[in-house]
PAZA-641431 format. One record per atom (N, C-alpha, C): y, z, x; residue in three letters. Coordinates in steps of 0.1 Angstrom, whole numbers, plus 2048, in hexadecimal, padded with zeros to 3 digits. Example, Ala and Ser with C-alpha at 12.3 -4.5 7.8 and 13.67 -1.06 7.14 Angstrom:
BEGIN
7C784E884ala7D384E87Bala7DF84E884ala7EA847880ser7F5847889ser80084F881ser
This chain:
BEGIN
4BE425891met4B642E888met4AE42687Emet4A142A87Clys499423872lys49D427864lys49E41D85Carg4A341F84Earg497426846arg49B43083Dglu491436835glu48C42B82Aglu48042D826arg47B42481Carg48342680Farg48841A80Aval49041A7FEval48741D7F2val48B4277EAarg48342B7DEarg4844217D3arg4794217CBleu4784197BFleu4774217B3leu4814227ABgly48042979Egly47D41E793gly47342278Aval46F419780val47441E772val47B41676Basn48041975Easn476414753asn47241E74Bile46741A742ile46C419733ile47A418732asp480417724asp47940C71Casp477401721his4733F5719his4643F5715his45C3FF71Bval44F401715val451408707val45B411707ala45F4176FAala46440D6F0ala46C4036F5thr4713F86ECthr4663F16E5thr45B3EE6ECval4503E76E6val4493F06DCval4473FD6E0arg4414066D7arg4484076CAarg4564096CBasn45E40B6BFasn45F3FF6B6asn45C3F36BCala45C3E76B3ala4523E86A8ala4483F06A9arg43E3F169Farg43E400699arg44640869Fgly447416699gly43B41E69Cgly43241A6A5gly4264226A8gly42742A6B4gly41B42C6BBile41B4346C7ile41742C6D3ile41441F6D2his4104166DDhis41A40B6DFhis41D4076ECpro41840D6F8pro42041A6FBpro41A423702asp41F430705asp427430712asp434434711pro43C43471Dpro43743E728pro431449723ala42C45372Dala42044C735ala41844572Earg40D43E735arg41343473Farg41E42D73Bala424424744ala42A42B750ala42F43774Eala43543F759ala429443763ala41E44775Dglu41344B766glu40E43F76Eglu40D433768ala40942776Fala413423779ala420425776ala42A421780ala42942A78Cala42843778Aleu426440796leu41A43D79Eleu40F43A797ala40343779Eala40442A7A6ala40C4217A2ala40E4147A9ala4184157B4ala41F4207B6gly4284217C1gly4364247BEgly43A4267B1ala4474297ADala44B4377B3ala4574387B7asp45B4457BDasp46144F7B3asp46444A7A7gly46945279Cgly46A44A78Fgly46D451784ile46D44B777ile47C44C772ile48144176Cthr48E442765thr48C43F756thr49344774Eala493445740ala4A144873Aala4A543F731his4B244072Bhis4B144571Chis4B5451719leu4B545670Bleu4C2452705leu4C24476FEarg4CE4426F7arg4D144A6EBarg4DE44A6E7glu4E24526DCglu4DB44D6CFglu4D84406CEasp4D243B6C2asp4C343B6C3asp4BD4406CEarg4AF4416D0arg4A84346CEarg4AD4296D3arg4A841C6D0arg49B4196D8arg4994216E3his48C41F6EAhis48642D6EDhis48A4336F8ile4864406FCile48A44B6F1ile4814546EEthr48445E6E4thr48446C6EBthr4894766E3asp4894846E8asp47B4886ECasp4714846E4ala4634886E7ala45E4816F4ala4634756F6asp45F46F703asp46547670Fasp47147B70Eile477483719ile46F49071Bile46B496710asp4634A2712asp45649F71Aasp44F494717val44349171Dval44648C72Cval45048472Eleu45347E73Bleu457489745leu45F49373Fser46349E748ser4574A674Dser44E4A9744ala4424B0748ala4394A8752ala43849B74Fleu430492757leu435491765leu44248F766cys44848E774cys44749B77Bcys4484A6774ala4474B377Bala4394B5781ala42F4B1779arg4214B377Darg41F4A9789arg42449D789ala422494794ala42B4977A0ala43449F79Fgly43D4A27AAgly4464977ADgly44A48F7A3lys4524837A4lys45F48579Clys46A47F7A0pro477481799pro47847978Cpro47E480782leu482479776leu491477776leu49546A775asn4A3467775asn4A7465766asn4AE46E760phe4B246E752phe4BF467750phe4BF45B74Bglu4CC453748glu4D145873Bglu4DE45B73Bmet4E5461730met4F345D72Emet4F845D722ala50645B71Fala50D468722ala51A467723val522473726val526479718val51C480712thr51E487705thr519495706thr51E49D6FDasp5194AB6FCasp50A4AB6F8asp5064A26F0glu4F84A26ECglu4EF4A06F8glu4F2495700met4EA49270Bmet4EA49C716met4F64A2717leu4F74AD721leu4EE4B971Eleu4ED4BC711ala4E54C770Dala4D64C470Fala4D24B770Dile4C44B370File4C14B471Eile4CA4AF726ala4C84AF735ala4C74BE73Aala4CF4C7735leu4CE4D5739leu4C14DB734leu4BC4D7729arg4AF4DC724arg4A44D872Darg4A44CC731his4984C6739his49A4C8748his4A74C874Carg4AA4C975Barg4A24BF763arg4A44B2761pro49D4A8769pro4A34A8777pro49B4A1780his4A04A078Ehis4AE49B78Fhis4B0490787ala4BE489787ala4C2485779ala4CF485778ala4D548076Bala4DF475770ala4DD46976Acys4E645E76Dcys4EE45B761cys4FB45D763leu50545B758leu50844C756leu50644774Bval507439748val51043673Cval51742B73Bpro51E42772Fpro515424724pro519425718glu51042270Dglu51941E701glu5154126FBarg51B40D6EFarg50F40A6E6arg51040E6D9arg50540B6D0arg5033FC6CEarg50D3F46CFglu50C3E66CCglu5053DE6D7glu5043E46E3glu4FF3DC6EFglu4F03DB6EFglu4EB3D06F4val4DD3CE6F5val4D73D6701val4DF3D670Cthr4DB3DE717thr4E93E371Ethr4E83EB728thr4F43F072Ethr4FC3E4734thr5083E3730glu5103D7733glu5183D8740glu5193E4745gly5223E5751gly5213F4756gly52A3F7760gly52A404765gly53240E75Dgly53041B75Fleu538425758leu54642575Eleu550426755ala55E426759ala56143475Dala560438769val56344576Eval572447771val57843D778ala58643D77Bala58E43D76Dala59744676Cgly59E447760gly598451755gly58B455758his58545E74Fhis57F46A756his58546D761glu580478769glu580485762glu58A488759ala58B494752ala57F496748ala57A48C743arg56E48C73Aarg56148D742arg56048674Dile553485754ile55149175Eile55C496764ala55A4A076Eala5534AD769ala5574B275Dpro5504BE758pro5414BC756pro53E4B0751val52F4AD74Fval5284AD75Cval52E4A6766val5284A6774val5264B4779val5304BC778lys5304CA77Dlys5254D2776lys5244D1769thr51A4D9761thr50C4D5765thr50A4C8766leu4FC4C376Aleu4F94C8779leu5034C6782ala5004CA78Fala4FD4D9791ala5044E1789glu5024F0789glu4F54F4784glu4EF4EB77Cala4E14ED777ala4D64E8780ala4DB4E378Cgly4D14DE796gly4CD4D0794gly4D44C878Bile4D14BA789ile4D94B1791ile4D34A8798arg4DA49F7A1arg4E2495798arg4EE49379Aval4F648B791val4FA47D797val4F6473790ser4F9465794ser50245E78Aser50B45678Fleu51344E785leu51043F787leu50E43977Cphe50B42A77Cphe51842377Bphe51C41D786ile52A417786ile52A40978Bile535402789glu5373F578Fglu53B3F779Eglu5373ED7A7pro53B3EF7B5pro5493EC7B8pro5523F57B4ser5603F47B6ser5664007BDser5703FE7C5glu5764097CDglu57A4147C5glu5814117B9lys58741C7B1lys57C4247AAlys57141D7A6gln5664257A0gln55E42D7AAgln55D4297B6val5564317C0val55F43D7C3val56B43B7C5glu5744467C8glu5744517BCglu57444C7B0ala5744557A5ala56645C7A4ala55B4557A7ala54E45C7A7ala54E4687B1ala5534657BDala5544707C6ala55D47B7C2ala5684787BBala5724827B7ala56C48B7ACala5634867A3val55E48E798val55249679Dval54E4947AAgly54349D7AFgly5354977AEgly53348A7ABala5264847ABala51F4857B8ala5124857B8gln50B4857C5gln5064777C8gln50546F7BEval4FF4617BFval5074577B7val50844B7BCval50C4407B4val5014367B3val4FF4307A7glu4F64257A5glu4FE4197A1glu4FE40F7AAphe5074037A7phe5003F979Ephe5083F5794his5033EB78Ahis5023DD791his4F53D8792thr4F33CC799thr4F13C078Fthr4F43C2782gly4F23B8778gly4FA3AB77Bgly5063AD77Farg50F3A1782arg50939978Darg5053A0798tyr4FF3987A3tyr4F239179Ftyr4EA397797cys4DD391793cys4DF385789cys4E9386781his4EB37B777his4F436F77Chis4FB371787leu50236678Dleu4F935B792leu4FC34E78Fthr4F4343794thr4FA33B79Fthr50833C7A1asp50F3357ABasp50D33D7B8asp5073377C3pro50533E7CFpro5113447D5pro51C33D7D5ala5293437DAala52D34F7D3ala52D34E7C6glu53135A7BDglu5283667BFglu51B3637C1arg51136D7C3arg5143747D0arg51736D7DAglu51A3737E7glu52637B7E7glu5303777E0ile53C37F7DEile53838D7D7ile53038C7CDglu52C3987C6glu5233A17D0glu51B39B7D8phe5133A37E1phe51C3AA7EBphe5263A37F0glu5303AA7F9glu5373B57F2glu53A3B47E6arg5403BE7DEarg5373CB7DDarg52A3C87DBleu5213D37DAleu51F3DA7E8leu51F3D27F2ala51E3D7800ala52A3E0804ala5363DB800ala5423E2804ala5423F07FCala53E3EF7EFala53E3FC7E7ala5344067ECala5294017F1ala51E4097F6ala523410803ala52A40980Cala52F40E818ala539419815ala54241680Bgln54C420807gln54642D802gln53C42B7F9ala5354377F3ala52F43F7FEala528439807asp522440812asp52C44881Aasp53744281Dile54244A824ile54745681Dile54745580Fleu54B460807leu54046A804leu53446880Agly52A471809gly5214707FCgly5224647F6leu51A4617EAleu50D4597EEleu50245D7E9glu4F54557EBglu4F64497E2glu4F143E7E7val4F34317E0val4E642C7DAval4E64297CDhis4DA4237C6his4E04167C0his4D740E7BBala4DB4017B4ala4D03FE7A9ala4D53F779Fgly4CC3F3795gly4D33EB78Agly4CB3E3782his4CE3DB777his4CB3CC77Ahis4C23C7773gly4BF3B8775gly4B73B4781gly4B33BE789leu4AC3BB796leu49E3B5793leu49A3AB79Casp48D3A579Basp4873A47A9asp47C39D7ABtyr47639C7B8tyr47F3957C3tyr48838E7BFasp4913877C8asp49E38F7CBasp4A43957C0thr4B139B7C2thr4AF3AA7C7thr4A43B07C4ala4A23BE7C9ala4A13BE7D8ala4993B67DEpro4993B67EDpro4A73B37F3pro4AE3AA7EDarg4BC3A77F2arg4C53B37F2arg4C33BC7E8met4CB3C97E8met4C83D17F5met4BC3D07FAleu4B83D8806leu4BF3D4812leu4C63C8812ala4CE3C481Dala4DB3CD81Eala4DE3D5814ile4E93DF814ile4E33EC819ile4E63F0826pro4DF3FB82Cpro4E1409825pro4EC40A81Dglu4EE417817glu4E541A80Bglu4DF40F805ile4D84117F9ile4CB4197FCile4C94237F4arg4BD42C7F6arg4B342B7EBarg4B74257DFglu4AE4247D4glu4B24197CBglu4A74127C5leu4A94087BBleu4A240D7AFleu4A940B7A3asn4A340E796asn4A240178Easn4953FE78Bile4923F2784ile4893F4778ile48C3EE76Dgly4843F0761gly4803E375Agly48A3DD753his4873D274Ahis47F3C7751his4823C375Dphe47B3B8764phe46C3BC766phe46A3C976Bleu45C3CD76Eleu4543CE761leu45A3D3756ile4523D474Aile44F3C6745ile4593BD746gly4573AF742gly44C3A874Agly44C3AA757asp4423A375Fasp4343A975Easp4343B6759ser4273BC758ser41F3B674Cser4253AE744ile41E3A7739ile41539D740ile41939774Bphe41138D752phe40839275Dphe40D39C764ile4043A1770ile4013B076File4053B6764gly4023C4763gly40D3CD769gly40F3D9765leu4193E176Aleu4163E5778leu40A3E877Basp4063EB789asp4093E0792asp4053D378Egly4083C8796gly4173C5798gly41F3C778Eala42D3C478Fala4343CF798ala4303DB797ile4363E57A0ile4323E47AEile4253E17B0arg4203DF7BEarg4273D27C4arg4293C87BCarg4303BC7C2arg43E3BF7C5arg4453C77BDmet4533CB7BFmet4533D37CCmet44A3DD7CDarg44A3E67D9arg4483DE7E5arg43F3D47E5ala43C3CC7F0ala4483C37F4ala44F3BE7EAala45B3B67EDala4663BE7F3ala4683CB7EEmet4723D47F4met46E3D7803met4613DA805asp45D3DE812asp45E3D381Casp45C3C6818ala45D3BB820ala46B3B8824ala4743BD81Cala4833BA81Eala4893C3828ala4823CE82Clys4883D8835lys48C3D2843lys
């Protein structure tokens, strides 16, 4: 059976990071989202953090409307809090990805600890799903986290690929790849759609496509960084070409 084209979601958080460094209105994350979709992105990801360090509530208002007009999904990354749940229910994005969040971290440091916290996470998953929002959990590629994700009723798991991307020893990297592959196979058996993201670039993203269960990659920081040199359109088109060549 021919594999479906793996989707590319583009995270535009760090366009907002640059904007907020000066406290003005440029560069505009919504303009970046429009450019990303025009360049071939299949959807937009944005993380509304509790401290609003990059994406703001006003950005989510605009991005929700923009994606709706374009007929493209908005993937709303959110902490498991009452505040974020209320915002998600107000906007009803295509998907909500539950992620861990610490105010001290520079970026997301690992996957959400679902195992052991099912009682806290399951009601949030249920409420989002009942509102017609597709629920994804950003987790480590481990057997217990995959089992817990299925147990709380998630529809999707997004595996944290940061460790794989940051390892430099080829043998260690291969071990981590096999861990990702095993977790993806397990998730598929349990009826979970498999996504992956964090730290991916032109080399590591195509490598993820060697895992047949992966249906979507979500990439942000690298694409926004490389757009300084070749433009956002160029960076996304190059990533899309690399992914297509890896099939």
